[in-house]
N, C-alpha and C positions, 0 to 999 in steps of 0.2 A: 649382351653377351653372357653367354652360362659360365658358370663356375670352372667347368672341364676346359672351355676354351681360355678362360683366365690363367690357366697354368700351360699355357702353350706359348709363352713369350719366347722360347728359345727356338721355335719351328723356324727353318730356313725357307726363304721363298723359293718355290719350285721353278728352275730355269725353263725357259721356253724351249721350244723343241729345236729351233735353228741354232740356239745357243748351244745346246748340248752337242749337236752335229758338229758345230764349229769347234768345240772345245776338244772334241774327241780327234778330229782332223788335225787339228793345232798339235795336239800331244804326239800323233803319229809322226809329224814334220819334225817336232823338238826331239823325239826319241831316235830319230832317223831312219825310222822304218820307212817313210816316204821321204826320199832324198832330194835336192834341187835338180831341176831339169826333167823330174818324174810327171808324167801326164795323170791326172786323176781320171777314174772312171766318169763317164759322162752322168748327166743329172739323172737319166732314169735308171742307170744301174746303181748310183749312188742312193736313189730313193728306196731301192728294192733292199739294199744291204743294211741301211738304218731303219727301215720301216716307215718312212714318213713320205710325204708329198714332194713332188719336185719343186713345188714353189718354197718349201721349207728348206729343201737341199740349195736352191738358188740364192735364199737369204743368207744361209751359212756359208756360201761361196763368196758372197758379197762383204761379209765380215772379215773373212780371212783376206781377201784383195785389199780393202782398206787398212790392213795391217801389215800389208806388203809381204804376205806370205805365199800369194799365189798371183799369177797373171793370167787373164783370160782373153784368147784369141778367137777371132771367127775363120769360117772356112772350112774346107775338107781336112786340112792337117791342123786345125785350131782345137781347143780345149782349154781347160785350166791346169796351168803347169806351176809347180813348186819352184819358188825362186828364194835366193838367199837374201835376207834382208841386209841392206848396206848401213853404215854407220849413220849417214846422213838421214835415211829414212827413219831410224830408230830415234834418232835426235829430233827429227821434225814431229814426230809422234809425242815424244815426250813433252816439247815446249808447247804444242797445242794444249796438252791437258794441265801441264804446270802453271800455264797462263790462265786457265779457267779457275785452278785453285786460288791463284792470287786475286782475282778479281772478286772472289767470294770472301776473301780474307781468311780462308781455312789456314793458309800459310802466313805467318807474319814476315815483315820486312827484316828483322833480326834473323830468321831462319834462313831467308835466302842470303843475306850477307855472311852469315857463318859458314854457310855450305860452299859459298863461292870462294871464300878464304881457304877453306880446307881442300878444295880442288886446284886452284890456280896458283897458290904459292908452292905446293909441291911440283906442279907442273913445271913453273919456272925453274925450280930446282934441277928436274930430271932433263929439261930442255938444255941446259947449261951442260949436264953431263953427256947428252946424247945427241947433240945438235949437229946438222951438216952445214957445208957452206952455202948450201941451196935453201934451206930452212932459215938461215941466218937473213939471206937475199930477201926471201918473202916477208919477213917480219920488217925489214927496213923499208921496203917498197911500201908497207902499208901505212908508214908514217908520213903524212905529207910535208914537203919541204917549206910550203907556205900555207899555213891552215887559214889564213885571213882571206884568202880567195875563194873559200870553199862556204857553201851555205850550213847550216846545223845539219840536215839529213846527210849531206856528203860527207862531212866530218865524222858522224856516227858510224857510217858505212866502213870508214876506215879504221875507227875504233874497234868494230866488230871484228874485222878482217885481222888486226894486230893480234888481239886476245887469241881468236881462232888458230892464228900460225904458231902463237906460244904454246898452245896445248897440243897441236899437232907436232910440234918438235919434241914434245916429250916422249914421243914414240909408243905410248899407250891408247890404243882405240877406245878402250871403255872408258879412260878419263875424259877423252874428248867427247863421248857420247854424254856423259854425266855432266860435263862443264858448259856445254854449249846452250842447253835448254835455259840454264840459270842466268848466264850471261844476257841471253836474249830478252827474257822477262824484264830483268832490271835495265836493259838499255832502253827498252820499249817505253817505259815510264820515265825514264831520265830525259828522253830525247823530246818529250813533250813539254819541257820545262825552258823557260828563258834562261838561256845560259850565254854570257859574254865571251869576249876574244880572250880575256885573260884566263878563263876555265880551259879553253881548248888550247892556248898556249901551253899551259901547265901539263895538260894530259899528254901532250906531244913531247914535252920534256921528260916527263915520265916514262913513256914509251920507248926513248932513245936510250934511257938510262938502262932499262930492263933489258933492252936489245944488246947493248954493249957489255952488259954482265954475263949474258947467256952467251955471246960470241967470244968472250974471254975464257970462258970454261968456269968461271966462279960461280960455285953452286949456292955458297951461302950469300953472296952479293946479290945473285937474281932472285933468291927467295926472298931476301930483304928489302929489294927493290918493289917486288910486286907487293908485298905486305904494307909497304909504305904507300904505294899508289892505291891500294883498294882503302886503306884508312883515310886517304885524302878525299876519296869519292863518297864516303859513308854520308857526311852531313847534306850531300847534294842529293842523295838517294832520299834521304829521311824528309827532305823539304820536299821533292817531287811526291813522295808517298803522302804526304800530309795534303799536299793540294789535290791530289786524286780523290782522296776520301771525302774533303770538304766539298767538292763539285758535284757529289752524289746527292 
């Protein structure tokens, strides 16, 4: 390497052509220049507009489709249409990427647990303030009457549903998008552990206490019950995290 090259440490990697096309189309969508329901020009027209090959345009559209920004249909009335991403789509996308970060240990368990507390404790408080009768019913329905008749996976499905319903009851869509991926990653690790009846009994007791506090509209109690519940879970997460690392 030459001395001139040595001085180029700050040079940024040149993005591929399809990435640049995807970036520009994405920005037009985010800026509202291209609105939901709008059909994009066909591949031939886009290749002329961007000065790239049709293959490059096709790859750029594929990227946007994986990000749930467009959908492509075939036929005489088909084409690539801009869609409005749903909260579930965004949450799923974040879950996949956050899960990858956790597997490479880029993000520590403490960071996951801190963020979960920052998100779910306020969510419980907001749920107590804003809940509806239907929201409380959905929370209570997620708590099994007799958890002993359920296997581990079924129990964890109920657990995930309960926490999802609490966050939904907060009435804040962005809070739901942020909280779901964190909870999903932590639960995936915990569900691989060996947990007995006592653990599941306590989880359900905690969930009933949280739901009761939310139903009564007691914001401080709801936040306190959620905080206590997450503190109870911490040592189980730590054990599961250690087990996962030692298995590698």
